[in-house]
ROPA-80693 format. One line per field, with one value per residue: residue number from 1; residue in three letters; x, y, z of N, C-alpha, C in turn. Coordinates in nm, 3 decimals, padded with zeros to 5 digits. Example, Ala and Ser with C-alpha at 12.3 -4.5 7.8 and 13.67 -1.06 7.14 Angstrom:
// ROPA-80693
keza (1 2) .
torro (ALA SER) .
n.x (01.319 01.285) .
n.y (-00.569 -00.225) .
n.z (00.780 00.708) .
ca.x (01.230 01.367) .
ca.y (-00.450 -00.106) .
ca.z (00.780 00.714) .
c.x (01.320 01.290) .
c.y (-00.330 00.003) .
c.z (00.780 00.787) .
***
This chain:
// ROPA-80693
keza (1 2 3 4 5 6 7 8 9 10 11 12 13 14 15 16 17 18 19 20 21 22 23 24 25 26 27 28 29 30 31 32 33 34 35 36 37 38 39 40 41 42 43 44 45 46 47 48 49 50 51 52 53 54 55 56 57 58 59 60 61 62 63 64 65 66 67 68 69 70 71 72 73 74 75 76 77 78 79 80 81 82 83 84 85 86 87 88 89 90 91 92 93 94 95 96 97 98 99 100 101 102 103 104 105 106 107 108 109 110 111 112 113 114 115 116 117 118 119 120 121 122 123 124 125 126 127 128 129 130 131 132 133 134 135 136 137 138 139 140 141 142 143 144 145 146 147 148 149 150 151 152 153 154 155 156 157 158 159 160 161 162 163 164 165 166 167 168 169 170 171 172 173 174 175) .
torro (MET LYS GLN LEU MET ALA ALA ILE LEU ALA LEU ALA LEU ALA LEU CYS MET THR ALA ALA LEU ALA GLU GLU THR PRO PHE VAL ILE ARG ASN ASN VAL THR PHE GLY MET ASN MET ASP GLN VAL ILE ASP ALA GLU ASN THR ARG ARG TYR GLU ILE ASP SER GLU HIS ASN ARG GLY ARG VAL GLU PHE TRP GLU LEU GLU TYR GLU HIS MET THR GLU ASN GLY VAL PRO ALA ASP ILE HIS TYR LEU PHE VAL GLY ASN GLU LEU VAL ALA VAL ARG PHE GLU TYR GLU ALA ARG ASP ILE SER ALA GLN GLN LEU LYS ALA ASP LEU ALA ALA ASP PHE GLY ALA PHE GLY ALA LEU ASP ARG ASP VAL LEU GLY ASN GLY ILE TYR ALA VAL ASP ASP ASP GLY ARG PRO GLU GLY ARG VAL GLU ALA ALA VAL ASN GLY ASN VAL MET VAL VAL ILE ALA GLN ASP GLU ASP ASP ILE ASP VAL THR PHE ILE ASP LEU THR ALA ALA TYR ILE LYS) .
n.x (00.271 00.035 00.109 00.312 00.170 -00.002 00.185 00.287 00.055 00.009 00.238 00.195 -00.037 00.065 00.247 00.072 -00.070 00.138 00.209 -00.026 -00.027 00.198 00.129 00.095 -00.098 -00.310 -00.227 -00.431 -00.562 -00.767 -01.114 -01.138 -00.991 -00.743 -00.414 -00.391 -00.659 -00.924 -01.043 -01.326 -01.382 -01.258 -01.407 -01.657 -01.591 -01.529 -01.775 -01.903 -02.011 -01.863 -01.631 -01.358 -01.232 -00.928 -00.784 -00.542 -00.221 00.095 00.374 00.690 00.798 00.562 00.216 -00.046 -00.373 -00.595 -00.793 -00.973 -01.063 -01.195 -01.193 -01.235 -01.231 -00.980 -00.908 -01.031 -00.929 -00.927 -00.874 -00.746 -00.780 -00.596 -00.618 -00.406 -00.367 -00.218 -00.271 -00.549 -00.511 -00.472 -00.200 -00.083 -00.148 -00.224 -00.244 -00.340 -00.278 -00.357 -00.113 -00.188 -00.393 -00.308 -00.074 00.248 00.452 00.313 00.170 00.381 00.490 00.275 00.263 00.517 00.491 00.370 00.527 00.793 01.111 01.158 01.350 01.590 01.461 01.484 01.555 01.629 01.506 01.242 01.209 01.023 00.808 00.840 00.698 00.444 00.461 00.525 00.429 00.620 00.837 01.018 01.008 00.956 01.071 01.078 01.144 01.074 01.095 00.962 00.968 00.767 00.750 00.610 00.532 00.585 00.593 00.575 00.653 00.605 00.680 00.607 00.592 00.315 00.173 00.123 00.200 00.115 00.213 00.133 00.283 00.281 00.528 00.558 00.441 00.442 00.519 00.712 00.980) .
n.y (-02.572 -02.529 -02.647 -02.479 -02.239 -02.324 -02.374 -02.115 -01.987 -02.132 -02.061 -01.783 -01.785 -01.907 -01.710 -01.499 -01.609 -01.641 -01.373 -01.281 -01.428 -01.324 -01.071 -00.870 -00.937 -00.703 -00.546 -00.598 -00.401 -00.377 -00.462 -00.477 -00.260 -00.105 00.013 00.318 00.363 00.607 00.866 00.857 00.595 00.450 00.537 00.430 00.156 00.117 00.158 00.297 00.587 00.715 00.905 01.137 01.399 01.531 01.853 01.966 01.843 01.947 01.769 01.757 01.775 01.690 01.684 01.565 01.425 01.328 01.063 00.976 00.725 00.676 00.472 00.214 -00.135 -00.367 -00.677 -00.768 -00.597 -00.282 00.013 00.312 00.428 00.554 00.672 00.771 01.007 01.121 01.381 01.255 00.988 00.684 00.620 00.532 00.364 00.391 00.219 00.274 00.157 00.102 00.019 -00.139 -00.291 -00.484 -00.739 -00.659 -00.828 -01.047 -00.921 -00.832 -01.083 -01.191 -01.013 -01.054 -01.307 -01.259 -01.057 -01.107 -01.105 -00.851 -00.553 -00.290 00.032 00.135 00.430 00.537 00.378 00.425 00.701 00.998 00.880 00.856 01.051 00.953 00.767 00.918 01.240 01.452 01.340 01.209 00.942 00.814 00.608 00.249 00.146 -00.050 -00.226 -00.402 -00.542 -00.642 -00.717 -00.444 -00.315 -00.164 -00.231 -00.070 -00.076 00.116 00.169 00.275 00.340 00.359 00.330 00.149 00.176 00.082 00.102 00.084 00.114 00.223 00.158 00.222 00.459 00.789 01.000 00.905 00.929) .
n.z (-04.597 -04.452 -04.214 -04.129 -04.090 -03.886 -03.686 -03.645 -03.557 -03.320 -03.176 -03.150 -02.993 -02.764 -02.681 -02.623 -02.407 -02.223 -02.180 -02.063 -01.826 -01.710 -01.629 -01.344 -01.058 -00.913 -00.601 -00.334 -00.090 00.109 00.120 -00.161 -00.249 -00.438 -00.530 -00.715 -00.752 -00.758 -00.529 -00.502 -00.582 -00.377 -00.156 -00.227 -00.219 00.051 00.166 00.377 00.539 00.726 00.728 00.683 00.481 00.449 00.396 00.155 00.224 00.265 00.237 00.262 -00.063 -00.157 -00.220 -00.048 -00.046 00.201 00.296 00.560 00.786 01.092 01.388 01.282 01.188 01.139 01.038 01.275 01.466 01.629 01.439 01.289 00.963 00.698 00.383 00.133 -00.115 -00.413 -00.619 -00.761 -00.711 -00.551 -00.347 -00.115 00.198 00.535 00.836 01.160 01.471 01.816 02.048 02.262 02.165 01.986 01.898 01.836 01.750 01.642 01.437 01.274 01.205 01.061 00.843 00.738 00.633 00.392 00.276 00.318 00.495 00.740 00.754 00.800 00.719 00.389 00.285 00.040 -00.154 -00.085 -00.113 -00.170 -00.056 00.212 00.341 00.345 00.539 00.763 00.862 00.876 00.758 00.915 01.066 01.395 01.668 01.650 01.329 01.053 00.741 00.456 00.127 -00.140 -00.460 -00.616 -00.390 -00.080 00.263 00.569 00.906 01.183 01.508 01.835 02.190 02.233 01.991 01.682 01.358 01.034 00.710 00.373 00.064 -00.269 -00.478 -00.741 -00.790 -00.919 -00.751 -00.577 -00.666) .
ca.x (00.230 -00.063 00.179 00.383 00.068 -00.047 00.294 00.291 -00.064 00.033 00.338 00.131 -00.126 00.149 00.300 -00.038 -00.098 00.251 00.197 -00.138 00.015 00.304 00.072 00.084 -00.227 -00.298 -00.225 -00.557 -00.536 -00.883 -01.241 -01.110 -00.922 -00.610 -00.344 -00.431 -00.800 -00.948 -01.106 -01.465 -01.379 -01.225 -01.524 -01.757 -01.545 -01.538 -01.918 -01.948 -01.999 -01.790 -01.497 -01.324 -01.133 -00.845 -00.736 -00.408 -00.111 00.227 00.467 00.806 00.758 00.447 00.086 -00.136 -00.510 -00.610 -00.927 -00.952 -01.170 -01.159 -01.266 -01.269 -01.176 -00.900 -00.882 -01.080 -00.855 -00.959 -00.769 -00.778 -00.726 -00.570 -00.587 -00.332 -00.377 -00.146 -00.370 -00.666 -00.467 -00.431 -00.059 -00.039 -00.251 -00.165 -00.330 -00.288 -00.328 -00.310 -00.027 -00.257 -00.495 -00.253 00.061 00.339 00.526 00.224 00.144 00.501 00.499 00.171 00.305 00.637 00.448 00.338 00.624 00.931 01.174 01.168 01.483 01.596 01.393 01.573 01.497 01.655 01.400 01.114 01.205 00.922 00.710 00.862 00.594 00.326 00.487 00.527 00.402 00.738 00.943 01.113 00.938 01.024 01.054 01.135 01.089 01.124 01.024 00.980 00.920 00.724 00.714 00.605 00.471 00.665 00.518 00.659 00.598 00.665 00.627 00.658 00.532 00.169 00.111 00.187 00.150 00.154 00.187 00.156 00.320 00.298 00.661 00.555 00.378 00.534 00.568 00.821 01.111) .
ca.y (-02.435 -02.534 -02.678 -02.358 -02.146 -02.379 -02.353 -01.972 -01.960 -02.190 -01.978 -01.657 -01.815 -01.931 -01.581 -01.425 -01.670 -01.608 -01.232 -01.268 -01.483 -01.241 -00.949 -00.878 -00.919 -00.584 -00.565 -00.558 -00.352 -00.426 -00.429 -00.465 -00.134 -00.124 00.137 00.378 00.400 00.745 00.877 00.811 00.449 00.401 00.563 00.329 00.024 00.111 00.142 00.362 00.733 00.765 00.943 01.278 01.428 01.643 01.940 01.931 01.840 01.953 01.685 01.767 01.829 01.612 01.724 01.451 01.434 01.219 01.012 00.914 00.650 00.651 00.370 00.102 -00.263 -00.437 -00.812 -00.780 -00.506 -00.142 00.087 00.427 00.399 00.676 00.652 00.888 01.028 01.229 01.408 01.174 00.850 00.622 00.583 00.472 00.344 00.373 00.168 00.316 00.071 00.124 -00.094 -00.226 -00.371 -00.578 -00.786 -00.613 -00.944 -01.126 -00.839 -00.840 -01.219 -01.207 -00.938 -01.118 -01.422 -01.210 -00.962 -01.148 -01.057 -00.708 -00.502 -00.144 00.107 00.190 00.559 00.562 00.311 00.487 00.836 01.086 00.798 00.869 01.140 00.871 00.698 01.018 01.373 01.537 01.266 01.156 00.851 00.791 00.475 00.140 00.149 -00.158 -00.234 -00.517 -00.513 -00.753 -00.660 -00.298 -00.265 -00.164 -00.218 -00.012 -00.080 00.215 00.135 00.339 00.281 00.360 00.307 00.072 00.220 -00.002 00.178 00.016 00.219 00.184 00.204 00.265 00.591 00.890 01.089 00.842 00.977) .
ca.z (-04.569 -04.345 -04.090 -04.090 -04.038 -03.758 -03.590 -03.614 -03.477 -03.187 -03.111 -03.115 -02.882 -02.646 -02.638 -02.561 -02.277 -02.136 -02.145 -01.970 -01.697 -01.655 -01.570 -01.200 -00.996 -00.830 -00.457 -00.272 00.044 00.184 00.053 -00.304 -00.277 -00.495 -00.564 -00.841 -00.750 -00.718 -00.398 -00.508 -00.588 -00.243 -00.072 -00.263 -00.174 00.198 00.191 00.499 00.526 00.843 00.685 00.667 00.378 00.492 00.290 00.107 00.320 00.202 00.309 00.176 -00.193 -00.201 -00.170 -00.030 00.003 00.295 00.324 00.690 00.852 01.232 01.462 01.195 01.232 01.038 01.089 01.411 01.555 01.604 01.366 01.204 00.830 00.621 00.241 00.089 -00.259 -00.480 -00.721 -00.724 -00.726 -00.425 -00.353 00.012 00.300 00.667 00.943 01.290 01.577 01.952 02.084 02.358 02.096 01.889 01.922 01.732 01.699 01.556 01.319 01.191 01.153 00.959 00.725 00.683 00.555 00.257 00.223 00.344 00.618 00.762 00.783 00.813 00.614 00.287 00.246 -00.101 -00.229 -00.050 -00.168 -00.112 00.014 00.356 00.393 00.368 00.666 00.869 00.805 00.862 00.690 01.013 01.158 01.521 01.725 01.571 01.194 00.969 00.614 00.367 -00.008 -00.223 -00.590 -00.620 -00.267 00.042 00.387 00.673 01.041 01.272 01.639 01.956 02.310 02.232 01.861 01.576 01.228 00.921 00.588 00.245 -00.030 -00.409 -00.520 -00.882 -00.798 -00.970 -00.647 -00.503 -00.711) .
c.x (00.130 00.006 00.254 00.286 00.019 00.059 00.302 00.173 -00.047 00.134 00.277 00.038 -00.046 00.206 00.194 -00.068 00.014 00.243 00.084 -00.100 00.119 00.251 00.054 -00.060 -00.215 -00.302 -00.355 -00.530 -00.642 -01.007 -01.225 -01.050 -00.782 -00.547 -00.390 -00.578 -00.813 -01.028 -01.250 -01.472 -01.349 -01.343 -01.632 -01.719 -01.557 -01.684 -01.962 -01.925 -01.929 -01.647 -01.482 -01.223 -01.056 -00.802 -00.596 -00.309 00.019 00.322 00.592 00.762 00.632 00.320 -00.004 -00.276 -00.527 -00.757 -00.913 -01.080 -01.123 -01.246 -01.319 -01.213 -01.103 -00.859 -00.918 -01.014 -00.895 -00.842 -00.829 -00.710 -00.715 -00.532 -00.523 -00.329 -00.283 -00.228 -00.497 -00.634 -00.416 -00.288 -00.009 -00.159 -00.180 -00.273 -00.264 -00.358 -00.278 -00.231 -00.097 -00.356 -00.439 -00.111 00.151 00.414 00.440 00.193 00.262 00.516 00.397 00.210 00.426 00.602 00.416 00.449 00.769 00.985 01.178 01.311 01.476 01.527 01.496 01.510 01.522 01.549 01.267 01.101 01.104 00.812 00.726 00.754 00.460 00.338 00.474 00.517 00.526 00.857 01.047 01.040 01.024 00.994 01.122 01.066 01.157 01.039 01.053 00.918 00.882 00.676 00.721 00.544 00.570 00.569 00.615 00.584 00.677 00.599 00.692 00.583 00.382 00.104 00.194 00.122 00.205 00.114 00.225 00.175 00.342 00.430 00.666 00.495 00.481 00.592 00.687 00.956 01.130) .
c.y (-02.432 -02.561 -02.555 -02.257 -02.193 -02.356 -02.206 -01.934 -02.013 -02.107 -01.845 -01.676 -01.835 -01.800 -01.497 -01.478 -01.637 -01.463 -01.211 -01.319 -01.395 -01.112 -00.970 -00.860 -00.797 -00.621 -00.512 -00.523 -00.403 -00.387 -00.403 -00.330 -00.167 00.012 00.186 00.415 00.547 00.748 00.827 00.658 00.389 00.421 00.459 00.191 00.011 00.102 00.190 00.511 00.796 00.801 01.095 01.290 01.550 01.724 01.898 01.937 01.846 01.874 01.679 01.834 01.763 01.670 01.601 01.500 01.312 01.188 00.930 00.849 00.621 00.541 00.260 -00.026 -00.325 -00.570 -00.826 -00.687 -00.362 -00.069 00.211 00.400 00.530 00.636 00.781 00.894 01.140 01.256 01.336 01.026 00.796 00.571 00.516 00.459 00.319 00.327 00.208 00.234 00.124 00.000 -00.191 -00.322 -00.483 -00.618 -00.743 -00.731 -01.027 -01.052 -00.847 -00.978 -01.241 -01.135 -01.001 -01.241 -01.382 -01.128 -01.006 -01.081 -00.904 -00.672 -00.352 -00.079 00.166 00.317 00.591 00.498 00.382 00.628 00.923 01.010 00.805 00.957 01.068 00.797 00.796 01.157 01.458 01.465 01.208 01.062 00.822 00.651 00.371 00.136 00.040 -00.167 -00.366 -00.480 -00.644 -00.694 -00.509 -00.236 -00.275 -00.152 -00.173 -00.023 00.020 00.197 00.220 00.278 00.264 00.313 00.215 00.117 00.127 00.072 00.094 00.125 00.160 00.243 00.247 00.403 00.697 00.977 01.034 00.905 01.123) .
c.z (-04.453 -04.211 -04.038 -04.028 -03.901 -03.650 -03.549 -03.526 -03.334 -03.109 -03.066 -02.996 -02.753 -02.592 -02.570 -02.422 -02.178 -02.091 -02.045 -01.832 -01.630 -01.592 -01.421 -01.157 -00.906 -00.681 -00.399 -00.127 00.140 00.104 -00.096 -00.344 -00.327 -00.521 -00.700 -00.846 -00.715 -00.587 -00.398 -00.512 -00.451 -00.149 -00.100 -00.210 -00.022 00.244 00.329 00.483 00.646 00.803 00.685 00.554 00.425 00.371 00.250 00.221 00.242 00.289 00.223 00.047 -00.244 -00.139 -00.167 00.001 00.090 00.319 00.451 00.743 00.994 01.289 01.372 01.257 01.115 01.098 01.237 01.511 01.525 01.537 01.302 01.071 00.752 00.479 00.192 -00.063 -00.301 -00.605 -00.678 -00.744 -00.593 -00.438 -00.226 00.105 00.432 00.765 01.074 01.398 01.712 01.991 02.180 02.291 02.009 01.929 01.806 01.669 01.604 01.427 01.222 01.129 01.042 00.830 00.658 00.600 00.411 00.194 00.239 00.468 00.622 00.796 00.797 00.693 00.518 00.232 00.099 -00.189 -00.207 -00.104 -00.096 -00.040 00.165 00.418 00.407 00.501 00.782 00.807 00.782 00.798 00.784 01.110 01.281 01.571 01.637 01.435 01.112 00.844 00.543 00.233 -00.075 -00.354 -00.585 -00.496 -00.152 00.159 00.494 00.805 01.125 01.409 01.748 02.074 02.299 02.103 01.772 01.446 01.121 00.794 00.467 00.140 -00.169 -00.459 -00.667 -00.897 -00.835 -00.860 -00.571 -00.540 -00.687) .
***
């Protein structure tokens, strides 16, 4: 009987450890910011008061709140950073770079190391998330995407700008 109890206890412990290991580590965007945070948490994590909060933006059927940081630096490169919230939950982040400040090829290679190969944007997977990539839902220029787990990264590039948007594919607004 003691051996049976010990075996059951060992099995229960093994199952608990397996479940703990199976939990996904949250995707950290920058400064310990993760999807699902509220606006106050993101403001605290950024630790600078150089921001603007835009009023509601109707983008398709989605209402976003936008927390914008201009003239920031991401990995040593000047960038404007837009945190996009549906309700008070962070669902997407867009980094806007000037093409003259960054190598599009190197940026794509760096992101591909974490997200895998880039290909054509799958609008069916992205759903309403397209409005996080572009206000009117029609990104212009060269647009490519990669997916790793529950996060899609989209690179939209034209002559002057390179926008990189990280989107939480589990967010309710996607569907």
